[in-house]
TIMAR-6198 format. One record per residue: residue number from 1; chain; x, y, z of N, C-alpha, C, O, CB in turn. Coordinates in steps of 0.02 Angstrom, whole numbers. Glycine has a CB too. Layout:
residues N
   pos   unit     n_px     n_py     n_pz    ca_px    ca_py    ca_pz     c_px     c_py     c_pz     o_px     o_py     o_pz    cb_px    cb_py    cb_pz
   NUM      A        X        Y        Z        X        Y        Z        X        Y        Z        X        Y        Z        X        Y        Z
...
***
This chain:
residues 91
   pos   unit     n_px     n_py     n_pz    ca_px    ca_py    ca_pz     c_px     c_py     c_pz     o_px     o_py     o_pz    cb_px    cb_py    cb_pz
     1      A    10265    -6867     2057    10354    -6882     2072    10362    -6844     2142    10394    -6862     2191    10420    -6839     2002
     2      A    10308    -6760     2127    10298    -6762     2209    10267    -6768     2232    10241    -6715     2252    10304    -6734     2244
     3      A    10234    -6834     2255    10164    -6866     2281    10232    -6936     2308    10241    -6963     2362    10078    -6890     2198
     4      A    10263    -6942     2248    10319    -7029     2291    10351    -6979     2355    10342    -6995     2414    10424    -7078     2215
     5      A    10391    -6916     2334    10426    -6889     2369    10367    -6898     2455    10382    -6919     2511    10447    -6809     2328
     6      A    10326    -6882     2438    10295    -6865     2514    10291    -6930     2558    10307    -6936     2617    10213    -6833     2509
     7      A    10256    -6993     2498    10239    -7038     2547    10322    -7052     2545    10359    -7025     2586    10175    -7103     2529
     8      A    10343    -7091     2501    10409    -7079     2548    10412    -7068     2617    10391    -7101     2664    10441    -7027     2529
     9      A    10456    -6995     2610    10445    -6954     2675    10403    -6968     2754    10411    -6960     2814    10414    -6902     2646
    10      A    10349    -6995     2699    10294    -7016     2784    10294    -7093     2806    10276    -7116     2860    10191    -7001     2771
    11      A    10319    -7127     2749    10310    -7208     2756    10386    -7244     2777    10381    -7287     2820    10281    -7244     2674
    12      A    10452    -7233     2754    10515    -7221     2750    10544    -7209     2807    10537    -7162     2846    10527    -7177     2712
    13      A    10584    -7264     2810    10615    -7261     2841    10689    -7284     2856    10709    -7342     2861    10584    -7267     2861
    14      A    10740    -7199     2866    10776    -7228     2809    10868    -7215     2877    10923    -7194     2860    10761    -7162     2704
    15      A    10851    -7232     2933    10911    -7279     2949    11003    -7258     2940    11047    -7298     2922    10894    -7342     2897
    16      A    11012    -7202     2955    11042    -7166     2938    11074    -7136     2841    11115    -7095     2819    11077    -7188     2985
    17      A    11029    -7183     2815    11033    -7145     2734    11022    -7069     2728    10977    -7041     2760    10973    -7176     2682
    18      A    11054    -7043     2696    11009    -6965     2640    10971    -6950     2595    10993    -6917     2548    11035    -6932     2606
    19      A    10938    -6958     2596    10890    -6940     2512    10894    -6890     2506    10887    -6851     2552    10814    -6949     2496
    20      A    10916    -6858     2392    10931    -6837     2385    10873    -6814     2332    10928    -6802     2308    10981    -6851     2392
    21      A    10831    -6799     2298    10811    -6779     2218    10853    -6757     2186    10870    -6702     2209    10764    -6733     2205
    22      A    10888    -6773     2130    10910    -6789     2082    10894    -6722     2016    10921    -6672     1993    10881    -6860     2077
    23      A    10844    -6753     2011    10824    -6704     1970    10731    -6689     1974    10710    -6663     2025    10852    -6730     1895
    24      A    10681    -6707     1915    10603    -6685     1947    10615    -6762     1935    10653    -6771     1983    10525    -6625     1906
    25      A    10610    -6823     1904    10610    -6877     1901    10650    -6948     1930    10634    -7005     1910    10609    -6868     1858
    26      A    10704    -6936     1977    10741    -6945     1985    10741    -6952     2084    10699    -6919     2114    10773    -6904     1939
    27      A    10780    -6986     2113    10767    -6962     2175    10859    -7032     2207    10883    -7086     2189    10650    -6983     2208
    28      A    10870    -6992     2245    10960    -7022     2262    10960    -7061     2330    10982    -7019     2369    11028    -6946     2277
    29      A    10946    -7130     2375    10954    -7120     2424    11012    -7158     2452    11009    -7215     2429    10903    -7125     2447
    30      A    11072    -7148     2498    11140    -7138     2517    11174    -7172     2539    11180    -7218     2498    11151    -7105     2546
    31      A    11205    -7182     2584    11247    -7223     2650    11313    -7230     2651    11333    -7280     2622    11231    -7293     2658
    32      A    11359    -7192     2678    11458    -7214     2643    11439    -7242     2737    11407    -7222     2785    11561    -7111     2609
    33      A    11498    -7318     2712    11510    -7362     2747    11574    -7343     2769    11599    -7287     2762    11502    -7420     2719
    34      A    11613    -7419     2813    11705    -7388     2797    11723    -7411     2757    11768    -7372     2743    11767    -7397     2841
    35      A    11726    -7466     2705    11759    -7483     2646    11684    -7462     2577    11696    -7471     2518    11789    -7582     2657
    36      A    11633    -7442     2594    11585    -7417     2498    11539    -7385     2523    11510    -7410     2572    11541    -7486     2432
    37      A    11531    -7362     2513    11404    -7316     2497    11371    -7365     2480    11402    -7416     2465    11368    -7245     2407
    38      A    11306    -7363     2479    11269    -7412     2476    11207    -7348     2432    11165    -7309     2455    11256    -7458     2560
    39      A    11224    -7362     2378    11176    -7308     2339    11110    -7350     2310    11113    -7405     2283    11222    -7269     2267
    40      A    11026    -7295     2328    10989    -7343     2271    10973    -7282     2273    10977    -7238     2316    10937    -7416     2273
    41      A    10942    -7287     2193    10959    -7264     2139    10863    -7271     2075    10854    -7312     2030    11043    -7321     2119
    42      A    10816    -7218     2099    10756    -7210     2122    10727    -7166     2029    10741    -7107     2021    10757    -7157     2214
    43      A    10696    -7200     1981    10644    -7171     1925    10621    -7185     1936    10627    -7233     1974    10632    -7169     1871
    44      A    10559    -7157     1916    10481    -7158     1873    10450    -7122     1841    10429    -7064     1837    10435    -7164     1898
    45      A    10451    -7177     1812    10460    -7172     1697    10354    -7169     1670    10324    -7213     1640    10521    -7315     1638
    46      A    10339    -7133     1685    10253    -7148     1676    10226    -7193     1716    10189    -7242     1712    10230    -7177     1608
    47      A    10239    -7178     1736    10198    -7224     1835    10245    -7281     1839    10244    -7300     1898    10086    -7277     1836
    48      A    10279    -7311     1809    10320    -7363     1831    10393    -7336     1868    10438    -7300     1846    10333    -7407     1766
    49      A    10382    -7376     1944    10451    -7314     1983    10506    -7388     1987    10492    -7448     1991    10423    -7262     2103
    50      A    10574    -7351     1984    10642    -7403     1920    10674    -7382     1997    10686    -7328     2025    10694    -7359     1807
    51      A    10686    -7485     2027    10695    -7463     2075    10785    -7509     2078    10793    -7569     2085    10625    -7476     2129
    52      A    10863    -7435     2067    10934    -7492     2057    10965    -7493     2146    10932    -7460     2186    11017    -7447     1982
    53      A    10996    -7512     2159    11051    -7538     2219    11103    -7527     2185    11106    -7554     2130    11052    -7616     2249
    54      A    11162    -7482     2209    11228    -7494     2187    11287    -7524     2247    11249    -7560     2279    11249    -7423     2157
    55      A    11337    -7530     2271    11381    -7527     2318    11462    -7538     2271    11491    -7581     2238    11357    -7587     2379
    56      A    11474    -7457     2299    11508    -7415     2301    11588    -7436     2304    11617    -7382     2309    11481    -7380     2347
    57      A    11632    -7484     2305    11710    -7485     2336    11741    -7432     2381    11690    -7409     2406    11758    -7484     2282
    58      A    11760    -7419     2391    11840    -7342     2425    11898    -7397     2379    11929    -7445     2404    11874    -7334     2572
    59      A    11899    -7385     2343    11974    -7415     2285    12004    -7391     2313    12058    -7402     2286    11995    -7400     2205
    60      A    12019    -7344     2377    12085    -7308     2384    12118    -7351     2435    12170    -7383     2446    12079    -7227     2407
    61      A    12051    -7333     2466    12089    -7356     2530    12085    -7429     2565    12124    -7457     2604    12068    -7312     2581
    62      A    12033    -7446     2542    12007    -7495     2575    12023    -7561     2480    11974    -7598     2474    11903    -7465     2617
    63      A    12063    -7570     2435    12044    -7609     2371    12020    -7694     2363    12065    -7736     2362    12105    -7601     2329
    64      A    11982    -7706     2361    12005    -7804     2351    11997    -7817     2282    11992    -7877     2271    11944    -7871     2396
    65      A    11994    -7767     2214    11951    -7796     2140    11920    -7766     2134    11932    -7734     2082    11916    -7853     2127
    66      A    11869    -7748     2163    11782    -7754     2186    11776    -7664     2180    11778    -7638     2236    11759    -7800     2295
    67      A    11771    -7614     2123    11774    -7534     2113    11679    -7550     2114    11657    -7502     2146    11828    -7491     2019
    68      A    11634    -7583     2098    11561    -7577     2089    11522    -7635     2112    11559    -7674     2142    11545    -7565     2020
    69      A    11465    -7653     2109    11455    -7729     2152    11369    -7696     2144    11333    -7687     2193    11505    -7746     2262
    70      A    11340    -7679     2051    11261    -7698     2043    11220    -7730     2038    11217    -7779     2000    11241    -7691     2022
    71      A    11167    -7704     2085    11097    -7784     2083    11063    -7762     2007    11102    -7717     1990    11004    -7781     2175
    72      A    11032    -7765     1974    10980    -7779     1934    10917    -7711     1952    10908    -7705     2012    10956    -7865     1954
    73      A    10885    -7672     1916    10870    -7647     1942    10788    -7696     1911    10778    -7743     1874    10900    -7578     1941
    74      A    10734    -7638     1963    10668    -7702     1958    10598    -7603     1969    10596    -7543     1981    10670    -7806     2079
    75      A    10556    -7667     1950    10540    -7605     1926    10454    -7642     1960    10426    -7697     1963    10564    -7581     1825
    76      A    10435    -7548     1986    10361    -7599     2006    10312    -7530     1991    10326    -7474     1969    10353    -7639     2114
    77      A    10239    -7567     2018    10167    -7533     1976    10183    -7500     2038    10209    -7451     2010    10076    -7575     1954
    78      A    10188    -7488     2086    10172    -7436     2115    10183    -7441     2183    10226    -7482     2202    10115    -7420     2100
    79      A    10143    -7396     2237    10207    -7355     2278    10225    -7404     2319    10285    -7415     2311    10191    -7284     2325
    80      A    10188    -7460     2385    10171    -7509     2443    10230    -7550     2429    10274    -7566     2470    10093    -7553     2442
    81      A    10227    -7568     2350    10283    -7644     2340    10358    -7599     2323    10410    -7632     2328    10253    -7713     2249
    82      A    10365    -7519     2302    10431    -7500     2280    10462    -7491     2343    10523    -7488     2347    10437    -7437     2234
    83      A    10426    -7487     2395    10434    -7456     2474    10459    -7518     2513    10517    -7504     2524    10355    -7423     2514
    84      A    10450    -7562     2532    10460    -7638     2575    10545    -7660     2510    10598    -7687     2523    10351    -7719     2563
    85      A    10525    -7638     2459    10592    -7681     2443    10678    -7597     2447    10740    -7594     2449    10569    -7731     2324
    86      A    10613    -7545     2447    10665    -7493     2451    10678    -7528     2528    10704    -7583     2528    10639    -7400     2442
    87      A    10659    -7496     2590    10658    -7542     2651    10720    -7573     2679    10763    -7562     2721    10617    -7595     2636
    88      A    10699    -7628     2621    10736    -7686     2640    10852    -7703     2636    10893    -7742     2660    10688    -7738     2582
    89      A    10850    -7626     2577    10889    -7596     2594    10914    -7554     2568    10943    -7536     2517    10916    -7619     2608
    90      A    10874    -7525     2671    10899    -7466     2689    10922    -7494     2762    10903    -7492     2820    10844    -7400     2684
    91      A    10985    -7528     2717    11012    -7579     2825    11066    -7559     2833    11097    -7574     2884    11028    -7684     2843
***
């Protein structure tokens, strides 16, 4: 996990996103926007990198009938392909 965190620190442009290590095998990358927060959840289990992207909408100030938009979880076997997917979602 520490190797992957170092890889992300050296190669990932966060573009205003924040990265937090939640546990020994979980990371959270997130950014708050006006109407929603975009969250990228990363789990590393047995050398498989699982990445899940969520948009969590502000239901108090801007309720539009949607509370959460969940994009399916993707699994990667190598760090470079997971980096491309994570970077694509850090916009």
